[in-house]
C-alpha positions in Angstrom: 77.0 68.6 -90.8 78.8 66.0 -91.1 79.9 63.2 -88.2 81.1 60.2 -88.2 78.7 57.2 -88.0 80.7 55.8 -85.2 79.6 58.8 -83.1 76.1 58.4 -84.0 74.7 55.0 -84.6 74.4 51.1 -82.0 72.5 47.6 -82.5 70.8 46.7 -80.1 69.6 42.9 -80.4 66.4 41.6 -78.9 65.6 39.0 -75.9 64.8 35.9 -77.0 61.4 33.9 -76.4 60.1 30.6 -76.0 56.8 30.2 -76.9 54.6 27.2 -78.5 53.5 28.6 -81.4 53.7 26.9 -84.6 57.8 27.0 -85.9 58.8 27.6 -90.4 58.0 24.3 -91.7 61.2 24.4 -93.4 60.9 21.4 -97.0 63.3 19.2 -96.7 64.8 16.9 -99.2 64.1 13.5 -98.6 67.7 13.3 -98.5 69.4 11.8 -95.9 72.5 14.7 -95.8 73.7 15.8 -93.2 72.4 19.4 -93.7 69.0 18.5 -94.1 69.3 16.2 -90.0 70.5 20.1 -89.1 67.9 21.4 -90.1 64.9 18.9 -89.4 66.6 18.7 -85.7 66.5 21.9 -84.9 62.5 22.1 -86.6 62.1 19.6 -84.0 63.6 20.6 -81.2 61.4 24.2 -81.7 64.7 26.5 -82.5 63.9 27.6 -85.7 60.5 30.0 -86.1 60.3 31.7 -89.2 62.5 32.5 -92.2 62.7 35.1 -94.5 61.9 35.4 -97.3 59.4 32.9 -96.7 58.1 30.5 -99.7 62.4 31.2 -100.7 64.0 30.5 -97.7 61.6 26.8 -97.1 62.7 25.8 -100.6 66.7 27.2 -100.9 68.1 27.1 -97.3 68.5 23.6 -97.9 70.0 23.3 -101.0 72.3 26.2 -100.0 73.3 24.7 -96.6 73.7 21.9 -98.9 76.2 22.6 -101.5 79.1 23.3 -98.6 79.5 25.8 -95.7 77.9 28.8 -95.8 78.4 32.1 -93.3 75.5 32.7 -90.9 75.5 35.3 -88.4 74.0 36.7 -85.6 74.1 40.3 -83.4 74.4 41.3 -80.4 74.3 44.8 -79.1 76.8 46.2 -76.0 73.6 47.8 -74.5 74.7 45.9 -70.8 78.2 44.7 -70.0 76.9 41.0 -70.1 74.6 38.9 -72.7 71.7 37.3 -70.8 69.9 33.6 -71.3 67.8 35.3 -73.8 70.6 36.1 -76.0 71.6 32.3 -75.6 69.2 30.4 -77.5 71.0 32.3 -80.2 74.3 31.5 -79.7 73.1 28.2 -79.5 71.6 28.2 -82.8 74.9 29.5 -84.4 76.6 26.4 -82.2 74.4 23.8 -84.0 75.7 24.7 -87.3 79.5 25.2 -86.2 78.8 21.6 -85.0 77.5 21.2 -88.2 80.5 22.5 -90.5 79.5 25.4 -91.0 80.7 29.3 -90.1 79.3 31.5 -87.7 80.1 35.3 -87.5 78.8 36.6 -84.2 78.4 40.4 -84.5 78.8 42.9 -82.3 77.5 46.3 -82.1 79.7 48.7 -81.3 79.7 51.4 -83.3 77.8 54.1 -81.5 75.2 53.9 -78.5 72.5 56.7 -79.6 70.5 54.5 -81.8 69.2 52.1 -80.3 66.6 49.2 -81.8 62.9 50.1 -81.3 62.1 46.3 -82.0 59.5 45.0 -78.0 59.9 47.8 -77.2 57.4 51.0 -75.0 60.2 53.5 -74.7 63.5 54.8 -76.4 67.0 53.7 -74.7 68.6 55.7 -73.4 71.7 57.0 -74.4 74.9 55.8 -74.1 77.8 57.3 -74.2 81.4 55.7 -76.4 83.2 54.7 -72.9 80.0 53.0 -71.4 79.7 50.9 -74.8 83.3 49.9 -75.3 83.1 48.7 -72.0 79.9 46.5 -72.0 81.6 45.4 -75.9 84.5 44.2 -73.3 81.8 42.3 -71.4 79.9 40.4 -74.0 83.3 39.6 -75.6 84.2 37.7 -72.8 80.6 35.8 -72.6 80.6 34.5 -76.2 84.9 33.4 -75.8 84.0 31.6 -72.7 80.4 30.3 -74.2 82.4 29.7 -77.8 85.4 27.9 -75.8 82.9 26.2 -72.8 81.1 24.6 -76.4 84.2 23.2 -78.2 86.2 21.6 -75.3 82.9 20.0 -73.4 80.2 19.5 -76.0 82.6 18.4 -79.6 84.3 15.2 -79.4 85.8 15.9 -82.9 86.6 19.6 -83.0 88.4 19.2 -86.4 84.4 19.2 -87.9 83.9 22.0 -86.3 83.5 25.2 -89.0 85.1 28.8 -88.6 84.3 31.0 -85.3 84.4 35.1 -86.3 84.2 37.5 -83.8 83.0 41.0 -85.4 82.4 45.0 -84.4 80.6 46.8 -86.6 82.7 49.6 -85.3 85.2 48.7 -87.9 83.5 49.6 -90.6 81.4 52.6 -89.3 84.1 54.3 -88.0 85.0 56.3 -91.4 82.2 56.4 -92.5 80.8 60.5 -92.7 77.1 61.2 -91.8 76.5 62.3 -94.9 78.4 59.9 -97.2 76.0 57.2 -95.3 73.0 58.3 -96.1 73.7 59.4 -99.4 74.8 55.6 -99.4 72.9 53.4 -98.8 69.4 55.1 -97.8 68.7 55.5 -101.2 67.9 52.2 -101.6 65.2 52.3 -99.4 61.1 53.6 -99.1 59.5 54.9 -96.3 56.7 53.2 -97.2 58.8 50.0 -96.9 60.1 51.2 -93.8 57.0 52.8 -92.0 54.9 48.9 -92.4 57.2 47.4 -89.7 55.6 46.1 -86.8 58.6 47.4 -85.0 58.0 50.9 -87.1 54.0 50.6 -86.6 53.6 49.8 -82.8 55.5 52.2 -81.7 53.6 55.1 -83.5 51.3 54.0 -82.2 52.2 55.1 -78.7 52.0 57.6 -76.4 55.8 58.6 -77.0 56.3 57.8 -80.4 59.3 57.5 -81.8 62.2 59.5 -83.2 64.2 59.4 -86.4 67.0 58.3 -84.9 65.3 55.2 -83.7 64.0 54.9 -87.2 66.5 55.1 -89.2 68.0 51.7 -86.8 66.4 49.2 -89.9 68.8 51.1 -92.2 71.9 50.1 -90.0 71.3 46.2 -89.6 70.2 46.3 -92.4 73.8 47.1 -94.1 75.9 44.8 -91.0 74.6 42.5 -93.3 75.4 44.1 -96.4 78.9 44.0 -95.1 79.2 40.7 -94.0 77.8 39.0 -97.3 80.4 41.7 -99.3 83.6 40.5 -96.9 82.0 37.2 -95.5 79.8 35.9 -98.1 77.3 35.6 -95.5 74.0 34.6 -96.5 72.2 34.0 -93.2 71.4 36.4 -90.5 69.5 34.4 -87.6 68.0 36.4 -84.8 64.7 36.6 -82.9 61.5 37.1 -83.9 61.5 40.9 -83.0 63.9 40.7 -85.5 62.0 40.0 -88.6 61.7 43.2 -89.9 65.2 44.3 -89.8 66.1 40.8 -91.5 63.8 42.0 -94.1 65.3 45.7 -94.6 68.9 44.0 -94.9 67.5 41.0 -97.6 65.9 43.6 -99.6 68.8 46.4 -99.2 71.0 43.3 -100.0 69.1 42.1 -102.8 68.8 45.9 -104.6 72.2 46.3 -104.6 73.6 42.7 -105.9 70.5 40.9 -107.2 71.5 38.3 -105.4 69.0 36.4 -102.7 69.5 36.0 -98.7 67.9 34.5 -96.3 66.8 35.2 -92.8 66.6 32.8 -90.2 64.6 33.8 -86.5 64.2 31.7 -83.4 61.6 31.9 -80.6 61.8 34.5 -77.5 61.8 33.5 -74.5 59.7 34.2 -71.9 59.1 33.5 -68.0 56.2 30.7 -67.1 54.2 33.4 -66.6 54.4 34.3 -70.3 56.4 37.8 -69.6 59.5 38.3 -71.4 62.7 37.3 -70.5 65.2 40.1 -70.3 67.5 43.4 -69.1 64.1 45.4 -70.6 61.6 43.2 -68.7 64.6 43.7 -65.2 64.1 39.6 -64.8 67.1 39.0 -66.7 69.2 36.3 -66.3 73.1 37.2 -67.0 75.6 34.8 -68.8 78.6 37.2 -66.8 79.0 35.8 -63.1 79.8 39.3 -61.7 76.1 39.5 -62.6 74.1 36.5 -61.9 76.4 33.6 -59.8 76.8 30.0 -61.3 75.4 28.8 -58.6 72.2 31.5 -59.6 72.4 30.6 -62.9 72.3 27.1 -62.2 69.2 27.8 -60.0 67.4 29.3 -62.5 67.1 26.1 -64.6 66.6 23.3 -61.3 63.2 25.3 -59.9 62.0 26.0 -64.2 58.0 24.4 -63.5 58.0 20.3 -64.8 56.0 21.7 -68.1 59.0 23.7 -69.2 61.9 21.3 -68.6 61.3 19.5 -72.0 60.7 22.4 -74.3 64.0 24.1 -72.1 66.5 20.4 -73.0 65.4 20.5 -76.8 66.5 24.1 -76.5 69.4 25.0 -74.3 70.9 21.5 -74.2 72.8 19.7 -77.7 71.3 16.0 -75.9 69.8 14.4 -78.6 65.6 14.4 -79.0 66.4 10.8 -77.9 68.0 11.1 -74.8 65.9 14.1 -73.9 62.7 12.2 -73.9 64.8 9.4 -72.0 65.4 11.9 -69.3 62.0 12.9 -69.5 60.4 8.9 -69.6 62.8 8.8 -66.2 61.4 11.9 -64.3 57.7 10.6 -65.2 59.0 6.8 -63.5 60.4 9.2 -60.1 59.2 13.2 -60.1 61.1 13.9 -57.0 64.4 13.0 -58.5 64.1 16.4 -61.3 66.2 13.8 -63.2 65.5 16.0 -66.2 65.9 19.5 -64.5 69.1 18.5 -62.9 70.2 17.3 -66.1 69.1 20.3 -67.8 70.4 22.7 -65.2 74.1 21.2 -65.3 74.0 21.0 -69.5 73.6 25.0 -69.1 75.6 26.1 -66.8 78.6 23.7 -68.4 78.3 25.9 -71.8 78.0 29.0 -70.1 80.4 28.6 -67.0 82.7 25.5 -67.5 82.8 22.8 -65.3 85.1 25.1 -62.2 81.5 26.2 -62.6 79.3 23.8 -62.7 81.1 22.8 -59.4 81.0 25.8 -57.6 77.1 25.6 -58.5 76.6 22.4 -56.5 79.0 22.5 -54.2 76.7 26.1 -52.4 73.9 24.2 -53.7 74.8 21.0 -51.4 76.3 23.8 -48.6 72.7 26.0 -48.8 69.8 23.8 -49.2 71.5 20.7 -47.7 72.9 22.0 -44.8 76.0 20.4 -45.7 79.5 21.3 -43.2 81.5 19.7 -45.9 80.5 21.6 -48.9 80.6 24.8 -46.5 84.1 23.7 -45.5 85.2 23.8 -49.1 83.4 27.2 -51.1 85.8 30.0 -51.8 84.8 33.9 -49.9 83.4 34.4 -53.8 81.3 31.6 -53.4 80.1 32.4 -50.5 79.4 36.2 -51.4 77.6 35.2 -54.4 74.8 32.9 -52.4 74.3 35.7 -49.6 74.8 38.4 -52.2 72.8 40.7 -49.2 74.8 39.3 -46.7 77.6 41.3 -44.8 80.9 40.2 -45.3 83.5 40.5 -42.7 87.3 40.8 -42.1 88.5 40.0 -38.7 91.7 38.9 -36.3 91.6 35.8 -34.4 91.7 36.6 -30.7 92.4 34.2 -28.4 89.3 33.4 -26.5 87.0 35.3 -28.9 83.3 33.8 -28.2 80.0 33.3 -30.1 78.7 36.3 -28.6 82.1 38.3 -28.8 81.7 37.1 -32.9 77.7 38.4 -33.2 78.3 41.6 -31.9 81.5 42.5 -33.6 79.5 41.7 -36.6 76.7 43.2 -35.4 74.8 40.3 -36.1 72.9 41.1 -32.8 71.6 43.7 -30.6 73.9 45.0 -28.2 73.1 44.5 -24.3 71.0 41.8 -23.1 69.0 41.4 -26.2 71.5 40.1 -27.7 73.0 38.1 -25.1 69.6 36.4 -24.7 69.1 36.1 -29.4 71.8 33.2 -28.0 70.5 31.8 -25.4 67.1 30.6 -27.1 68.6 29.4 -29.7 68.6 32.1 -32.5 72.0 31.9 -34.1 73.0 29.7 -36.0 76.9 29.0 -37.0 78.1 27.2 -39.8 74.3 25.3 -39.7 74.7 24.5 -36.2 72.7 26.4 -33.3 75.0 27.6 -31.3 73.2 28.2 -27.5 76.2 29.2 -25.7 77.1 33.1 -25.5 79.6 32.2 -23.2 81.7 29.4 -26.2 84.7 30.0 -27.1 85.6 29.5 -31.2 86.6 26.2 -31.8 88.4 26.5 -35.2 86.6 22.7 -37.2 83.2 23.8 -35.2 82.7 27.7 -35.4 85.8 28.2 -37.7 85.6 26.0 -40.5 89.0 24.9 -42.2 89.5 27.5 -44.9 88.5 30.4 -42.3 85.4 31.2 -42.6 82.6 31.8 -40.2 78.6 31.8 -41.3 76.2 33.3 -38.8 72.6 33.4 -39.4 70.2 35.1 -37.0 66.6 33.9 -37.4 65.5 32.8 -41.0 66.8 34.6 -43.8 69.7 37.0 -42.0 73.2 36.1 -42.3 77.2 37.2 -41.7 80.0 36.2 -43.3 83.0 36.3 -41.2 86.8 35.8 -42.2 88.7 34.7 -39.5 92.2 36.0 -39.8 95.7 34.9 -38.4 94.1 31.6 -38.1 
């Protein structure tokens, strides 16, 4: 009967939404301390929504943070091989605390893949194999380390003031637990009535699919995670999305019952699209943080294309610019909306945090090449960047034979039909090579014109059909 918890549990965190709802109103003391400034700034940015327990947290968290460096944690479950923009808001919340000298803990929920957090979901998650969870955890760990590194490099003038950073995996304490031992030790501290009253549980119980016991037990495991971090690292604050409030409550109640000590929870708002839809992997519209899933160019473009009425809110939430800098940017944008100064700064700041300066330069280079028809920018692009921009475009590698013509190149790439029809398409001006119309099928390809110095030719047929050619032995 006994089975390792490592084969039967996994944590799945939420998707964070931005809503114009009332945020938690922390009771700040009149002191001009760094702690009060931190909480006030986070509140004014809209980065804090709820606190728990509400009255105690509002009265006691400022004093707790003022008393010395505290440990704050947030969990990220490896249900995919990359985090997404929804998760980024919680990471930024952690980084604000770290910049103020507090210690932060990023907890990977890699213990198992067979539970899954029911919060915010209409159906149960598919079971992931231990190998899949381990592979996903590697991708998420890469995301976290990259973002933490970029924050320290580009956004912290004095890194010596930063609090300690710890990245853990909850598998480290579940792998040796026996299932019966766990439920005997932890389960008796929970009451069914309280567990059933959670919003995530009530929502699922009323659904057509209902709720499995596996999902129902999830709150025990997240509560135990908080308890472990409290015992091992003195962690007294958990940060999560608003849909994690029920799980945070469970952790608070479990720790209070076991130790008699007070711990707290803070939530960040969830991120939605301009239409109010949840932004995340469950909704199928995720903007990923790993390059192999969302390129720096696509990531940059997402923030650049935000509706005008969202950009100020996103500047406050997703960047480390001061509120006065945000207001100045918005004033410039109001004076000359066509320049989109605020949008460009937002896209640049967030892309630099996630993908670094090299990623930001890549995004700008791709933007110039695609939308400004810049041959110079196209010439500077790598094979990888071209494939990222034109993800659906076929990529071909050919040896360049002497006398190769426009017609030869198009036919070898299967960009045009065989026979007279393809020939006529070129004659009629329907083919472009490197942003230049190619109207002579017999034109021999020339390096510096139809072939760029980096050995690439970008063929476009019609408006949207692209082919990327890489010429070898130039």
